[in-house]
N, C-alpha and C positions, 0 to 999 in steps of 0.2 A: 504494500500500500504506500510505500515511499516514506515512511516515518523513520526518524533517527532517534537514537537514545543518547542522552548526555547525563549520565548518573555517576557522580563522583563520591557520594556519601555511601559508606558501607552499610549493609543491612546487618543488624544484630539479631539476637534471639527474640527481642521484644521491641516493638515500636508502634507509633501511630503515624500513618501517612495522612497529611493534609493535602488534598488534591484540588487544584483550581486552575483556571476557571472551569466552572460547571455550567454550561449553557445549552447542552443538548443531550439527549439520551444516547447519542453516539459515543459520548465520553465513557459511558459504562462499557460499551463494546471494546473500545480502545484499551481500557483498563484490564478487561478480562484477557484480551489477546496478549497484551504486554506481560501480565503476570504469568500466563501459561508459557509464553516464549522464554521467560526468565526463570521458570520453575519456582515461582513464588506463590505460596498459599497465603492469601490475604483476605480476611473477612471484610465486610462492608455493611454499613447501615443503609436501609432503604425503607421508605414509607410502607406501612403494612398493606396498602392497597395493591402492591405488586405481588403479594403472597397468596393470591387466589389459586384455586385448583384448576389446572395442573401446574400453572406457572410457579407456584410456591415450592413445589418439589425441586424444580430446576434452580430457583433462586437460592434455596438453602444449600443445595449441592455445590453451587458456585461460591458459597461463603456468606450468603445474605443473612442479615439479622434484622427482623422486622422492627420498625419503630412505630409505637402506638402513641401518636401525638396527643390524643384526647385523655390518656391516662396520666394521672399525676403521680409519677414514680421517678425515682432518681436513677435513670439509666446510667449516668456517669458513675455513680457509686457501684452499681452492679458490674459494669464493664471493668472498672478499676479493680474490683475484688477478683474478677475472673483473671485479669492480667497478672495480678500478684500471685495467684495460685498456680497458674500454668507455667510450664518450662519454656514455652514459646508463645508469643502473642503478637499478631500482626493485624492491624485494623486500619482500613482506609475510610476517611471521612471527607466529605466536601463541606468546608466551613461555611459556604454560602447557604447551605441547607435547602436550596431551590435552584431551578434552572432559570428562574426569572431574575431580573435585575434587583439587587438589594444592597443597600449600603451597610446594613447591620448584619454582620456575620455571626453565626452561632459560635459559642465558646465551649461547647461540650467536649470537643476533641482536646482542648487545652486542659480542661479540668480532669479528664480521664488520665491524660499523660502526667499531670501534676500529682494526682492522688496515687498513681501506680509507679511513679518515678520512671517514666518512659521518655525517650527522646521523640521529638516530632520531626519527621522527614518531610520537607516541602517539595512536593511533586507538582510541576506545572505542565499543562498541555498547551502547546503553542501551535495552532492550526495554520498560522501564516508560514512558519518555517517547517511545519510538520515534525516537531521535536517534542519528545517526552524528556523532561529535565528535572533532576534533583541534585542541586549543588549546595544545599544548605540544610542544616539540622539545627533545631532549637531544643535546648534543654530547659523545660519550664522551671522558673525560680519563684513563681508567685506574683511577680510584677506583671500582671495580665495586661494592663493598658499599654505599657511600653512594649511588651513582647508581641501583642496583637498588631501593634503598629509595624513592628519589624517584619512580622509574617506577611501582612498585607502589602508592605512595600516590596517584598521579594516577588510577589505576583504581579506587580505593576505593569510590566511590559509583555506579559503573556496575552495572546489573542485567542479567545475562544472561538468555537465554530460560529457562534452568533455574537460578535464583539459588542454589539449594542446592549446585550444582556449582562455584561460584566462590569463591575466597578469595585474598587477596593475601598471606596467610601472615604478616602483621605484627600485633602486639598493638595 
């Protein structure tokens, strides 16, 4: 398909991948193809509506974890606990939380990483250059405002499939 990979951050036994921009369902297909080509097993969060029968069987087999947005439960606490208990833990999250344009990114990925003492690997999809890139890792230190600014700034120059749907929300 003509895509290149520029990944300089080594994968450990446990990590969170923050993937952006997320402007199309095709991002999911690219992520699955990339992870299979690199022999990486990485779970991902996806809204529960994608887990209908028979699609739910496939989603779970690919590593999908359904998100029930209407329930008031601490998914970050649950995932952090799972990460602490397992010998390996790989989870990919799109911080935007939607394919639509949003200036307010979700912070759950950061809290999971902070609570479980995991690094956050910043993976960018650039449709303009057809590159999957990860050249930065963040170790959460609790200074969420400063580190979220750093994370968003990393993704500033990536062009999504639909660039008009992506913003980092910074001036």
